[in-house]
MIMIGU-16820 format. One record per residue (C-alpha): residue in three letters; y, x, z. Coordinates in steps of 0.2 Angstrom, whole numbers, padded with zeros to 4 digits, always signed. Layout:
<recs>
ALAYXZ ...
</recs>
This chain:
<recs>
UNK+0142+0110-0011 UNK+0124+0109-0017 UNK+0111+0108-0004 UNK+0090+0109-0006 UNK+0083+0094-0014 UNK+0072+0086-0002 UNK+0052+0084-0010 UNK+0057+0075-0023 UNK+0042+0082-0032 UNK+0028+0074-0021 UNK+0024+0057-0021 UNK+0012+0054-0006 UNK+0018+0065+0010 UNK+0002+0074+0012 UNK-0016+0081+0004 UNK-0022+0064-0006 UNK-0022+0065-0025 UNK-0019+0050-0034 UNK-0038+0046-0041 UNK-0042+0048-0023 UNK-0028+0035-0017 UNK-0036+0024-0031 UNK-0052+0026-0023 UNK-0043+0021-0008 UNK-0033+0006-0012 UNK-0046-0002-0021 UNK-0059-0002-0005 UNK-0048-0009+0006 UNK-0038-0020-0004 UNK-0055-0027-0008 UNK-0057-0030+0010 UNK-0043-0045+0004 UNK-0032-0039+0021 UNK-0018-0053+0023 UNK-0008-0039+0035 UNK-0006-0021+0035 UNK+0001-0011+0048 UNK+0007+0006+0045 UNK+0007+0017+0059 UNK+0020+0032+0054 UNK+0021+0027+0038 UNK+0035+0039+0029 UNK+0040+0037+0011 UNK+0027+0017+0015 UNK+0018+0023-0004 UNK+0000+0021+0001 UNK+0005+0002+0008 UNK+0016-0002-0004 UNK+0002+0000-0017 UNK-0009-0009-0008 UNK-0001-0026-0007 UNK+0005-0024-0026 UNK-0017-0025-0026 UNK-0015-0040-0015 UNK-0001-0049-0020 UNK-0009-0062+0000 UNK-0004-0049+0012 UNK+0011-0047+0019 UNK+0015-0028+0028 UNK+0025-0017+0042 UNK+0028-0001+0040 UNK+0032+0009+0057 UNK+0041+0024+0058 UNK+0058+0033+0067 UNK+0064+0044+0053 UNK+0076+0037+0044 UNK+0079+0041+0031 UNK+0059+0040+0026 UNK+0061+0023+0030 UNK+0079+0019+0018 UNK+0067+0031+0002 UNK+0050+0015+0007 UNK+0061+0003+0008 UNK+0073+0005-0010 UNK+0053+0008-0020 UNK+0048-0009-0008 UNK+0062-0014-0017 UNK+0061-0009-0034 UNK+0043-0015-0036 UNK+0048-0032-0032 UNK+0037-0031-0016 UNK+0051-0033-0002 UNK+0049-0050+0000 UNK+0034-0045+0006 UNK+0036-0030+0018 UNK+0047-0022+0030 UNK+0047-0008+0036 UNK+0055-0004+0058 UNK+0062+0010+0066 UNK+0055+0011+0080 UNK+0041+0019+0089 UNK+0023+0014+0086 UNK+0019+0019+0105 UNK+0012+0003+0117 UNK+0019-0008+0098 UNK+0017-0025+0099 UNK+0013-0028+0077 UNK-0003-0031+0075 UNK-0019-0034+0076 UNK-0019-0031+0057 UNK-0033-0036+0046 UNK-0030-0018+0039 UNK-0021-0002+0050 UNK-0016+0013+0042 UNK-0013+0028+0052 UNK-0012+0044+0041 UNK-0008+0062+0047 UNK+0003+0051+0061 UNK-0011+0050+0075 UNK-0001+0058+0092 UNK+0013+0044+0085 UNK+0001+0034+0097 UNK-0003+0044+0108 UNK-0007+0065+0111 UNK-0026+0062+0114 UNK-0033+0056+0100 UNK-0048+0048+0109 UNK-0033+0037+0116 UNK-0027+0034+0100 UNK-0042+0027+0091 UNK-0043+0016+0103 UNK-0028+0010+0102 UNK-0033+0010+0083 UNK-0047-0001+0090 UNK-0036-0015+0098 UNK-0024-0013+0082 UNK-0037-0019+0070 UNK-0044-0036+0069 UNK-0062-0038+0071 UNK-0068-0039+0050 UNK-0055-0027+0046 UNK-0053-0013+0040 UNK-0041+0007+0047 UNK-0040+0023+0039 UNK-0038+0038+0047 UNK-0029+0055+0039 UNK-0036+0065+0053 UNK-0035+0084+0053 UNK-0051+0093+0057 UNK-0057+0111+0056 UNK-0070+0118+0046 UNK-0071+0130+0054 UNK-0065+0140+0074 UNK-0048+0146+0066 UNK-0046+0165+0075 UNK-0033+0168+0088 UNK-0023+0179+0071 UNK-0023+0163+0063 UNK-0018+0152+0074 UNK-0002+0167+0077 UNK+0000+0162+0059 UNK+0000+0143+0062 UNK+0012+0132+0068 UNK+0021+0138+0084 UNK+0010+0134+0097 UNK-0007+0131+0087 UNK-0024+0131+0099 UNK-0041+0132+0091 UNK-0041+0113+0104 UNK-0027+0104+0091 UNK-0041+0097+0080 UNK-0062+0093+0083 UNK-0071+0100+0069 UNK-0080+0085+0056 UNK-0094+0078+0066 UNK-0082+0077+0084 UNK-0069+0071+0071 UNK-0082+0054+0065 UNK-0089+0055+0083 UNK-0072+0052+0093 UNK-0071+0038+0081 UNK-0088+0030+0083 UNK-0083+0032+0104 UNK-0069+0022+0100 UNK-0079+0006+0094 UNK-0080+0009+0074 UNK-0093+0011+0062 UNK-0089+0025+0046 UNK-0086+0014+0033 UNK-0084+0032+0023 UNK-0078+0048+0028 UNK-0072+0060+0012 UNK-0060+0075+0014 UNK-0045+0079+0005 UNK-0050+0095-0007 UNK-0042+0112-0010 UNK-0036+0107-0025 UNK-0025+0092-0016 UNK-0021+0100-0001 UNK-0013+0116-0014 UNK-0003+0102-0027 UNK+0003+0095-0008 UNK+0008+0111-0001 UNK+0018+0119-0015 UNK+0024+0102-0022 UNK+0032+0102-0006 UNK+0037+0119-0006 UNK+0045+0118-0027 UNK+0061+0108-0026 UNK+0066+0120-0012 UNK+0062+0139-0019 UNK+0069+0133-0039 UNK+0087+0130-0027 UNK+0088+0149-0018 UNK+0081+0155-0034 UNK+0094+0150-0041 UNK+0108+0148-0026 UNK+0105+0164-0015 UNK+0120+0167-0010 UNK+0123+0151-0003 UNK+0128+0147+0016 UNK+0114+0138+0020 UNK+0099+0150+0009 UNK+0095+0164+0022 UNK+0091+0148+0033 UNK+0085+0140+0019 UNK+0074+0154+0016 UNK+0067+0159+0031 UNK+0058+0139+0035 UNK+0053+0141+0018 UNK+0045+0156+0020 UNK+0037+0150+0036 UNK+0029+0137+0031 UNK+0021+0144+0017 UNK+0015+0158+0027 UNK+0007+0146+0038 UNK+0000+0136+0023 UNK-0008+0148+0017 UNK-0013+0155+0033 UNK-0023+0136+0036 UNK-0028+0134+0017 UNK-0049+0132+0018 UNK-0047+0132+0036 UNK-0039+0114+0044 UNK-0045+0099+0032 UNK-0039+0081+0031 UNK-0053+0069+0035 UNK-0050+0052+0027 UNK-0061+0040+0036 UNK-0065+0022+0037 UNK-0066+0014+0048 UNK-0076-0005+0054 UNK-0073-0013+0069 UNK-0089-0016+0078 UNK-0091-0031+0088 UNK-0101-0037+0101 UNK-0098-0023+0110 
</recs>
């Protein structure tokens, strides 16, 4: 039975362009980490690129999604990086892995704690004093209206994310200094969200009478309605954080 393909158009599972990824890899690899820890690693794409740029580094990726980890392991093997990286199917809550010279946590702070200040505190403990953290975290460009929230994810609330200034302030309160602050552009969001649904949309157009079509169509329509609602309202910040020492 033909089923919808999944995410073949995506390289990164988030609004991240090739140009920004290259800049992030150059900046983070420039600090010459020898250990890299990726929280909620998914496909591990960014970590694999950093490992390729730092031949003396080893990496550990943690996630609970077995399919994503299988894709990560396959990519590592294809690039000759398998001897230097391990992908673990386990929760990041209270993880014993670390401290590492570079900690990646992109769209995954909830894997450490549902409360952002506490998650940032965990990140501070997981990074070495002279290391770096790359935090990818959602923020509101402006406060969403109640009508907008009702069309986003289930039970969406204005308190789900801070604004950008508050987000950076929380990182400082947790013991970091922001080396670099950047945010995903609208083009990056549109490329990501379009690619996220593209395989499904083409499959639905070709298989309208498939037994799985109705539920797949409902799911795709719901996702599209949500992202077209948070388009320009929800942002994603990429914060390169330096641990503050001697506090």
